[in-house]
KEPA-184793 format. One line per field, with one value per residue (C-alpha): residue number from 1; residue in one letter; x negated, y negated, z. Coordinates in pm, 1 decimal, m for minus. Layout:
<sites>
nr (NUM:...);
rest (a:...);
x (X:...);
y (Y:...);
z (Z:...);
</sites>
This chain:
<sites>
nr (1:2:3:4:5:6:7:8:9:10:11:12:13:14:15:16:17:18:19:20:21:22:23:24:25:26:27:28:29:30:31:32:33:34:35:36:37:38:39:40:41:42:43:44:45:46:47:48:49:50:51:52:53:54:55:56:57:58:59:60:61:62:63:64:65:66:67:68:69:70:71:72:73:74:75:76:77:78:79:80);
rest (m:n:v:q:l:p:n:d:a:m:q:f:v:e:g:l:v:a:s:g:e:y:e:s:t:d:e:a:v:a:d:g:v:r:l:l:m:s:r:q:r:l:r:a:d:i:q:k:g:i:d:e:l:d:a:g:l:g:v:d:g:e:e:v:f:a:e:l:r:a:r:a:k:a:a:v:e:k:a:g);
x (299.0:m96.2:m243.7:m564.0:m662.4:m1033.6:m1175.0:m1139.0:m761.4:m710.2:m869.4:m637.0:m327.0:m423.7:m489.8:m168.7:m10.7:m259.3:m117.8:233.7:320.7:430.5:504.5:317.7:38.0:357.3:552.2:293.8:207.7:576.1:621.3:316.2:501.1:805.8:623.0:444.7:789.6:901.8:585.4:672.6:1073.7:935.7:724.6:1007.8:1205.3:984.3:881.1:1262.5:1275.6:965.0:1132.2:1485.8:1279.8:1080.9:1466.3:1601.0:1797.5:1707.8:1858.3:1729.8:1561.1:1749.5:2094.5:1983.7:1905.4:2198.2:2448.5:2324.3:2309.0:2662.0:2740.1:2562.0:2723.1:3106.0:2965.6:2892.8:3212.6:3417.7:3316.3:3243.4);
y (m1597.5:m1474.8:m1279.9:m1178.5:m875.8:m776.1:m524.8:m204.7:m286.1:m326.1:m25.4:160.2:m5.0:72.7:431.6:427.7:304.8:570.4:840.7:778.2:708.4:367.7:219.5:m120.7:m299.1:m557.1:m224.7:m109.0:m463.1:m474.1:m166.9:m263.4:m584.7:m409.4:m173.1:m451.1:m621.9:m278.2:m295.7:m646.4:m536.1:m236.2:m427.3:m687.8:m386.8:m257.7:m558.0:m597.9:m242.1:m385.0:m665.5:m490.6:m230.1:m479.7:m690.3:m366.9:m242.2:66.3:407.3:739.8:982.5:1228.1:1102.7:1034.3:1372.8:1550.9:1373.1:1441.3:1785.6:1752.1:1660.8:1912.2:2176.4:2007.5:2012.1:2391.6:2480.6:2304.3:2463.9:2823.2);
z (m2842.0:m2937.5:m2620.4:m2634.2:m2488.1:m2355.1:m2578.4:m2416.5:m2337.3:m2732.6:m2799.5:m2547.2:m2718.3:m3073.2:m2944.1:m2846.4:m3140.6:m3349.1:m3175.3:m3245.8:m2915.1:m3019.6:m3366.5:m3317.1:m3084.1:m2988.6:m2884.3:m2640.8:m2450.8:m2448.8:m2271.2:m2049.6:m1970.8:m1872.2:m1620.4:m1462.4:m1431.8:m1265.3:m998.9:m888.1:m834.5:m644.3:m440.4:m367.6:m281.8:m58.0:105.4:191.3:353.5:554.6:685.5:754.0:941.3:1118.8:1191.4:1357.0:1076.5:1044.9:1092.4:1222.1:995.9:1165.6:1174.7:755.0:690.9:934.2:690.2:437.6:535.6:623.0:257.3:103.1:292.0:211.4:m112.3:m139.1:49.2:m157.9:m493.4:m363.9);
</sites>
């Protein structure tokens, strides 16, 4: 695949390669694409959470923290 980047983006990528952060421009661009994919997954996960809350499927925050405190206390008691 041949991708044309704007000059400022190409200079940025070349700088990353020159600094040794990436071995090649292909590697730097591939990492950028992976970041975009990760951002899309995060957006989808956030939307899923919003949809669940809108559907009344949320859990009260105080209940969650109470459960976490109980688990932490039990772990400390078991370790101690």
